[in-house]
N, C-alpha and C positions, 0 to 999 in steps of 0.2 A: 296141199299139206297132207297128203295121203301117208298113212303109216306113222305119223307123229302123235305121240300120246300127250294128252293134256297135262298129266302130272309132270312130265318132263319139261314142258313149257313153263309150268308154274314154278318149278324149282329154278329154272334159269332166270325167270323174271324176279323171283324172290332174291336170288343171289345178286342180281344187278342192283336191286333196290338197296339191299344191305350194303353192298360195296359203295354205292353212292352215298349212303348215310354215313358210313365210316369216314369217307374222305371229306365230307362237308361238315359233319358235326363233331369230329374228334379233334379238338384243340384244347390245350391247357390254358386256363385263364392267366392273364398277366398279373403282376403284383398289384397294380392299381385296381383291376377288376376284383381281385380277392379282397382287398381292403374295402371296396365299395359293397361287396356282398356281405362281409362281416359287419359293417356299419348298418346295413339294412336289416340284417338278422338281429342285431342288438336292439335296434329301434322296435322291431316287431315283438321281440321278447318283452321289452319294457312295456309296450302297449298292452300286451296280453296279461302280464302280471298285474298291471294297474286295473285292468278290467276284472280280473279275478278277485282282487282285493275289494273293489267296489261292490261286486256281487256278494262277497262274503259279509261285508259290513251291512249291506241291505238285508241279507238273510238273518243276520244276528239281530238287527233292529226289528224285523218282523217277528222273530221268536220272542223277544222281550215284550213286544206289544201283545202277542198272543198270551203269554204268561200273565201279563197284567190284567187282561180281560178275564182270564179264567180265575185268577185268585181274588179279584175285587168283588164279584157278585156273591161269592160264598161268605164274604164278610170276615173281617179279622176282629175277633172278640178280645177285648182287653179286660183284664181282671178288675 
């Protein structure tokens, strides 16, 4: 392989890899696959929203507990 530059070989190899990827990976999903993807995305969104709501409720509870601890030791004086 005298006189063949490595960058030329790399470009040819990269071109073959990309060509192979295009022919193997480029297909449009069917209607059933799209519905399954949408259903999975909906489930994941619902799961994440539920997790965020639980985390928010937990944080609000911690904030109220902290406020109760801070306010009670100072004492509330009644007239």
